[in-house]
N, C-alpha and C positions, 0 to 999 in steps of 0.2 A: 312611799310605795302604796298603790291602791290595791284593794282586794275585791274580787267579784263576790256576788252573793253566795257562791258555792265554795268559798275557800275552805271552810271547815269540813265540807264533804270530801274535798280532795285530800285533806289530812287524814281523815278516817280511812280512805282507800289506800293510804300509804304512798301518796304521790311524792315524787321528788320535785320540790318547788324551786323555781328559778325566777330571777327578775327579767321581765320582758316589756319593753316600751312603757316603763313606769308602773307595771303591774306585777304582782306575785302570781305566777301561773304554773300549772302542772306541766313538767317536761315529760314525765313518764310515770307509769304505775308498775306494770309487770315487765317492762322492758320494751324498747322501741320495736325490735323485730317481732316480738309476740303481738304487740298492739297493731302493728302494720298488717300482719297476717289476719288478725281478727277482723279488721275492716274489709279486707279483700274477700274473706270467705264467710263472714257472719254479719256482725254489726258492732259499731263502736259509738260511744257517746262522748262528745267533746264539749268542754266549756270554752267558748270563744267570746265571752262577754267583754273582753278587753277591746274588741273592735268597736269603732265609733258608730253611733246611730243618730242620724239627723232626720227630723220631721219637718217637711216643707209643705205649706198649704197656701191657698189664696187664688184669686182670679187670674193672677199673672204668673203663677208658678210654672206652668208648662212652657210658656214662651221663654221664661228666664232660664230654665234648666236646658232647654233645647240649644241655647247659645253657649252654655257652659260645658257641654260634652260633644265629642265628635260622633257619637252613636245616633241611630235613627229613633230618637225619643218619640216623635210624633206618630211613628208606626207601631208603638207599643200599645197593645190592647189592655183593657181593664184586667186587673189581677195578674199582670204580666211582670216579669223580671228581666232586666237588661244589664249585661256586663258592659262597662264603659270606663272612661278616664276623665280626669280634669287635666287640661293642657294649659301651659303658659303661652305667651305670645310667640315664642320661638318654637312651639310644637313639642316642647319637653313635657314629660309626664309628671305632673304634680302628685298624682295618686291614681291607682286603679280602684274602681268602685263597683258596687251593685246598686241599681235603682229599681224600686218596686212601685208600681202605679196602683195606689190604693183607691183612687177616684180621679175624676176629671181634674180636680183642683187639689190633689193630695198625693204626695210622694214620700217614700221612705228611702234614705240613702245609707248604705253601710260602707264605711271607709276603714282603711288600715289604722291600727291602734297608734302607731308611731306618727301618723300624719293627721291625727284628729284635730289638733289645734291649728295646724297649718291650713287644712282644708276649711276649717271654720272661718279663719281670717279671709281666705280666698273667696268663699261664697259671700261673706258679708261685705267684702270690698266691692262686689259687683251687684249686690242686692238692690233691686229698684226701691225707690223711696216709699212706694205704696204698692199694694197688690200681692205681696209675698210675706208670709210669716215664717220665721226660721226658729227651730227649737232643737237644742242638743239634748237628746233623751237617753244618752249612753248610760248614765249612772242610775237612772230610775227604771231601766229595763235590763234584761239578761238575754244572752244569745247562746243557744245550744245548737250543736250540729249532730244529728243522728245519721250515720253513714254506713253503708254496707248492703249487700244483696238481700238481707233479711229485715232491712229497716222498715219497709212498709208493713210487714207482718206485725212488727212491734208497735208501730205508730197506730195502726188500726185499733189496737186494744185500749188505747187511751182517748180515741176519737169517737164519741157517740155517733151512731148512724153512718159511720164511714163505709161507703160501698164502692166508690170509684176512686182509684188512685189519682193523686194530683199530677197533672201533666208537667213535663219538663219545662223549666223556667216559667212556671205559674205558681200562684200561691192562694191560700184560703185564709180567712180570718174566722175562727170558730172557737167555741169553748172546748176545753178538754175535761176529762173526768176530774182531775185535781183542781180545775179552775172554774168551777161552776159560777156562772154570772160574770165571768171575765173572759173576753176573747183574746186569743193569741194569734200571731201571724205565723203560718207554716208554709215555707217555700220549698219547692223542689229544685234546690240549688245546692252547691257544695264545692269542695276544693280537693276531692279525693279521686274523682273519676268513677266512683261507684254510685249506685242508686242511693239517694240520700235527701235529707231535709234539713233546713235551717229554721229554727224556731225562736221568734222574738216574743218574750213574755215579760210581764211586770216583774221587777226584781224580787218582790215579796213572794211570788209564786214559784221562783226558780227551784228551790229545794224540793218542793212537792212534785213538780213536773219531772225533775231528775230521778227521784226515787220511783215514781210511777213508771217511767220508761225502763229503768233498770229492772224493776220487778216484772214488767211485761216481757222483757227479753231474757229473763233468767234461764229459760229452757231453750233459748235460741242462740246462745253463745255470746251475748252482749258483754262488753267490757268497757270501762272508762278508758279514754285515749288522751294522751298528752300531745304537746306541741312537737315533740320529737318525731313521732309517727306521722303527724300532719305534714311535716316537711318532706319525709321520704315518700309519702303517698302522692303529694303534689308534684314532686320531682319526677317520679315514674310517669306521670301524665304529661310532663313537659310544660306544666303551668308556671308562668313567671312569678317571681316574688319581688315586691317593691323593695328597693334598696340594694338589690342584687342584679336582677335583669332590667329593672326600670329605675329611672331617676329623672331629675329635672333637666338633664342634659341629653337624655335619650328620647327619641321620638317613637311613636307607634310603628312607623315604617321600619326603623332600625330594629325594633323589638319583635318583628314578625307578627305584629298585631293589626295589620292593615285591614283585615276582614271586619274589624270593629269600627271602621271609619266610614262614614257616609259623606262622600265628597259632593253630593248633590245639595247639601244644606250649608248654612253658615255656622261657624263656630270659632272660638278662640284658638289661634294657632294654625288655622287652615292654610294660610298663604305659605308657610314654611313647609307643610306637608305636600302641597302641590309642587313646590320646587323640588323636593326630594323625589317625588313620584316621577317628575319629568327628567331630572338629572341623574337619578340613582344615588345610592348611599355608599360610603366607603367601608362600612362595617355591617355585619349581619349577625343576628343571634342564631346559633345552631345548637343542635343536640348531638352528643357523641357517646359512644360506648367504648370502654377499654377492651382491648383484645388480649390483655395480660392482666395478671392479678394486680390490684392496687385500688386506691380510693382517691379520686381527684377532689381537691378542695378549692374554696374561693381564693382567687389570687394566683393560682398556679398558672404558669405561662404555657402557651400553646405554640408549637413550631411546625414548620413545613420546610423540608429541604434545608435544615439548619438555620432557617430564618424565622424570627419571632413574628407570628401572625395574629396573635390574640391572647386572651386571658380568660380563665374559668370564672364564671359568676356564681354557679351553683354546682356542687358535686357531692356524691355520697355513694355508699353501697346500696344497691337496689335489692331489697329482700325478695321481691317477686321474681327477679331476673337472675339473682345470685351473681352479680357482677357490678363493677364500678361504672357509674354513668355520670354525665354532667352536661351543663349548658355553658356557653361562653360566646363572647363577641369576637369574631375573627374578620380579617381582611376579606371583603366580599369575593375576591378572585380565588379564594381557597375554600369557599363555602359549599361546594357541590356535595350533595348526598352521595356517599360511597367513597369520598376522598379520605385518605389516611393521613393522620396527624401524629405528632408526638406531644405528650403532656409531661411537663417537668414536675414529677412528684418527688419532692425532697431530694433533688439532684439526680433522680433516675429518669431516663427518657422512656416513657411508657407509651406503647403504640395504641392508638385509638382510631375509630372510624366514625365519620359523620353519618348519622341515621335520621330518618324521618320521625318526627314526633307524632303521637306519644311513644315513649319507649315501651310502655306496658299496654298490651291489648288482651282483652279477655278471650279465652278459647271458646269458640262457638260449639 
């Protein structure tokens, strides 16, 4: 089992440590519900260093990556971030990723922890013989996520001369107060639905940056947050999770991710997606809310008129909504928003209704 540079810090905070994708990671500190609420109303600090980080550079890197993803890479401006996917020839999702354009010939890719080795093999399999350099920098760097409505107030205190907030899906590379002489990458991205930032730093600076952020947010309600609340936060936003809503047999069209596909360009898996766009798909990913008490879980069956029509892929109690919510693939003929369904929760038929995602919306 691998440990991040912050493992001892998590122990000091009293974290419950669990194995995750080959790493020992904090599941929770003060409890999932408390940590969830902290991110929604103040700010939370996550260690997500288990996620893979690849550095790609060279004169041919842009052309190479443009063919490897279905997203509009060539439209990405400098210091921009793009959510996308790696697809196989059948259009199945190998992984969902974030790409950061550090320069004309320089990109950073963040991938899911469980898919790091698979993604590495996939990229190297297609890597041109010349013109592109690939480096896995996962274990020499750390990745923190500062998320919540007060996150910019906190980040400003450790960013010298910070006057203008980083724009959404943009990033900067700057020194922080604890990293004098060393630049870090700070991106306005995240997986919670709140204002937030993801910070890529050298592993040796991780503890100093963690402590600086915690101290800066000490009067603003900051708390350390584990993977448990990360999951409930992303579920309330209807964000898919690889291995549950996505896998190599599921396409972006089936996963309701067509908005991230640029059909005007060439990419691996395009032909299959064109067929599905033309012919339609038999199943569709939907979000649903329970109309009765209960908590849907992965694998629970979904019924309509006593007929099995689907299966739950993610489900949990939503702390912000105080009800059970979930996502699942169901027969496309039963996927209309507003349709009522039954979810089999441990032998009990629980009424649910299909809703438009995200489940959680901030009050204006």
